[in-house]
C-alpha positions as CSV (number, residue, x, y, z in Angstrom):
1,M,109.8,-22.8,170.3
2,K,106.0,-22.7,170.7
3,I,105.9,-26.5,171.2
4,R,108.6,-26.3,173.8
5,F,106.8,-23.6,175.7
6,I,103.5,-25.6,175.7
7,L,105.4,-28.7,176.8
8,F,107.1,-26.7,179.6
9,C,103.7,-25.4,180.9
10,C,102.3,-28.9,180.9
11,I,105.2,-30.2,183.0
12,I,104.7,-27.3,185.5
13,L,101.0,-28.0,185.8
14,L,101.6,-31.7,186.2
15,V,104.2,-31.2,189.0
16,S,102.0,-28.7,190.8
17,S,98.9,-30.9,190.6
18,C,100.9,-33.9,192.0
19,S,102.3,-31.9,194.9
20,K,98.8,-30.6,195.8
21,K,97.5,-34.1,195.8
22,N,100.2,-35.2,198.3
23,V,99.4,-32.5,200.9
24,E,97.4,-34.0,203.7
25,T,94.6,-32.1,205.5
26,I,94.0,-33.1,209.1
27,Y,90.4,-32.5,210.2
28,I,89.1,-32.3,213.8
29,P,87.7,-35.8,214.5
30,E,84.0,-36.1,215.4
31,Y,85.1,-37.7,218.7
32,L,86.8,-34.6,219.8
33,K,84.1,-32.3,218.6
34,Q,81.6,-33.9,220.9
35,Y,83.6,-32.6,223.9
36,G,84.3,-29.0,222.7
37,V,82.1,-27.8,219.8
38,F,78.8,-26.3,220.8
39,Q,76.3,-24.0,218.9
40,V,74.7,-20.7,219.7
41,G,72.1,-21.2,222.5
42,S,74.2,-23.6,224.6
43,Y,74.8,-22.7,228.2
44,W,76.2,-24.1,231.4
45,V,75.4,-22.9,235.0
46,F,78.0,-23.6,237.6
47,K,78.1,-23.3,241.4
48,N,81.1,-22.3,243.4
49,E,81.1,-25.0,246.2
50,L,83.1,-22.8,248.6
51,T,81.2,-19.5,248.3
52,G,77.9,-20.6,246.8
53,I,78.2,-18.1,244.0
54,I,76.4,-19.0,240.7
55,D,78.2,-18.4,237.4
56,S,77.3,-19.2,233.8
57,S,78.9,-19.6,230.5
58,F,77.1,-19.4,227.2
59,I,77.7,-19.4,223.4
60,V,76.7,-16.3,221.6
61,S,78.6,-16.8,218.3
62,P,79.1,-19.9,216.1
63,P,82.3,-21.9,216.6
64,Y,85.0,-20.5,214.3
65,F,86.7,-23.2,212.2
66,Y,90.0,-22.4,210.3
67,F,93.0,-24.1,208.8
68,Y,96.6,-23.7,209.9
69,Q,99.4,-24.4,207.6
70,S,103.1,-23.7,208.0
71,S,105.1,-21.8,205.5
72,D,106.3,-25.2,204.2
73,L,103.3,-26.0,201.9
74,S,104.3,-29.7,201.9
75,E,103.2,-29.9,205.5
76,P,99.6,-30.9,206.3
77,A,96.9,-28.2,206.7
78,I,95.4,-28.6,210.2
79,Q,91.9,-27.7,210.9
80,E,91.4,-25.9,214.2
81,C,88.3,-24.5,216.1
82,D,87.9,-21.7,218.5
83,E,84.7,-21.6,220.7
84,R,83.9,-18.3,222.3
85,Y,82.1,-18.3,225.7
86,E,80.5,-15.3,227.4
87,G,80.5,-15.0,231.2
88,T,83.3,-14.9,233.7
89,F,83.9,-18.6,234.1
90,L,85.2,-19.5,230.7
91,G,86.4,-17.4,227.8
92,V,87.4,-19.6,225.0
93,S,88.2,-23.2,224.1
94,N,90.5,-24.3,221.3
95,L,90.5,-27.7,219.6
96,I,93.5,-29.0,217.7
97,P,93.1,-32.4,216.0
98,D,96.7,-33.6,215.3
99,D,97.3,-34.3,219.0
100,Y,93.7,-34.4,220.2
101,S,94.1,-31.4,222.4
102,I,91.4,-29.2,223.8
103,G,92.2,-26.0,225.8
104,F,90.0,-23.9,228.0
105,K,90.9,-20.3,228.9
106,S,89.3,-17.7,231.0
107,G,90.1,-14.0,231.5
108,T,91.7,-14.6,234.9
109,E,93.1,-18.1,234.8
110,G,95.0,-18.0,231.6
111,N,95.6,-21.4,230.0
112,C,93.5,-23.7,232.2
113,L,93.6,-27.0,230.3
114,K,95.6,-28.3,227.4
115,N,95.3,-32.0,227.1
116,K,97.7,-33.5,224.6
117,T,95.5,-36.6,224.1
118,F,92.1,-38.0,225.0
119,Q,93.6,-41.5,225.4
120,P,94.2,-42.8,229.0
121,G,97.7,-43.3,230.3
122,Y,99.4,-40.5,228.5
123,I,101.7,-37.9,230.2
124,F,103.0,-34.8,228.4
125,Q,105.7,-32.5,229.9
126,E,105.7,-29.2,228.0
127,D,108.4,-27.4,229.9
128,Q,109.9,-27.1,233.4
129,F,106.9,-25.1,234.7
130,D,103.9,-26.9,233.1
131,S,102.8,-30.5,232.9
132,Y,99.6,-32.2,231.7
133,K,98.7,-35.4,233.4
134,E,97.3,-38.6,232.0
135,I,93.6,-38.8,231.2
136,N,91.6,-41.0,233.5
137,S,88.1,-42.2,232.9
138,F,85.2,-42.9,235.3
139,D,82.2,-45.0,234.5
140,S,80.1,-42.5,236.4
141,L,80.4,-39.4,238.6
142,I,77.7,-37.7,240.7
143,V,77.7,-33.8,240.6
144,N,75.0,-31.9,242.3
145,N,72.8,-35.0,242.6
146,V,73.1,-35.7,238.9
147,K,74.8,-38.9,237.7
148,Y,77.0,-38.5,234.7
149,Y,78.5,-41.4,232.7
150,N,81.8,-42.0,230.9
151,V,83.5,-39.0,232.5
152,L,87.1,-38.0,231.5
153,N,89.4,-36.5,234.1
154,T,92.7,-34.8,233.8
155,Q,95.0,-32.4,235.6
156,Y,97.2,-29.5,234.7
157,E,100.1,-28.5,236.9
158,S,101.9,-25.2,236.7
159,E,103.4,-22.4,238.9
160,S,102.3,-18.8,239.4
161,Y,104.6,-15.9,238.9
162,K,104.6,-15.6,242.7
163,G,106.0,-19.2,242.9
164,D,102.7,-20.8,244.2
165,S,101.9,-24.2,242.8
166,I,98.8,-24.5,240.6
167,L,96.8,-27.6,240.2
168,L,93.7,-27.6,238.0
169,T,91.5,-30.7,237.7
170,F,88.9,-31.1,234.9
171,Y,86.0,-33.5,234.4
172,L,84.4,-33.6,231.0
173,V,81.5,-35.5,229.5
174,K,80.8,-36.1,225.8
175,S,78.0,-33.8,224.4
176,I,78.0,-31.8,227.6
177,G,81.5,-30.5,228.1
178,L,82.9,-29.4,231.4
179,I,80.9,-30.7,234.4
180,K,83.4,-30.0,237.2
181,Y,86.5,-27.9,237.7
182,D,88.8,-27.9,240.8
183,Q,91.4,-25.2,241.2
184,R,94.2,-25.2,243.8
185,I,96.6,-22.2,243.9
186,G,99.0,-22.5,246.8
187,D,96.7,-23.5,249.7
188,Q,93.6,-21.9,248.2
189,D,91.0,-24.4,246.9
190,T,88.0,-23.6,244.6
191,T,85.6,-26.0,243.0
192,W,83.0,-25.2,240.4
193,S,80.3,-27.8,239.7
194,L,77.7,-28.0,237.0
195,L,74.1,-27.2,238.1
196,R,72.3,-27.3,234.8
197,Y,72.9,-26.9,231.1
198,H,71.4,-26.7,227.7
199,I,73.4,-28.1,224.8
200,I,73.0,-27.6,221.1
201,Q,75.5,-29.4,218.9
């Protein structure tokens, strides 16, 4: 009886160890981190091109990394990252590695951007109200007399609760982040462009 019990325990341990080895962990790739993970002390100063108002966003707490796993433990554990911004322009960004998505949110705009990939030529339709357009890339773009290189550009389309169309356009640069943001709600246009920044990665 004792030998049977020991044998049974060995089988259980062997099966559990094998199942653990088969569970994949998906980490945020370094490529994606360069667009959305910044350390305390980083800041961005933007100018509203319509009103001339200056606004800033800055990091006051380290990026928060965590792992998400469904109740089905055989599914991969997925590393995610939330980056908290202070200021009125941006509130938080969220990075998810399995579909190369990065989302920016602010207190007033809600979900501003949720790219489903950082590869050109990809279109994702989430539902009848929201769509995320393909990622374009530019060799260079001049913003406030500064020339930026290897710029990614994407658009997010939605509809407000009043029925107004929403078109948000984003321009991002590796190791800098957001350099320009265009917002059109109905017939109202707003553009925020980067004036200066200090990045710590």
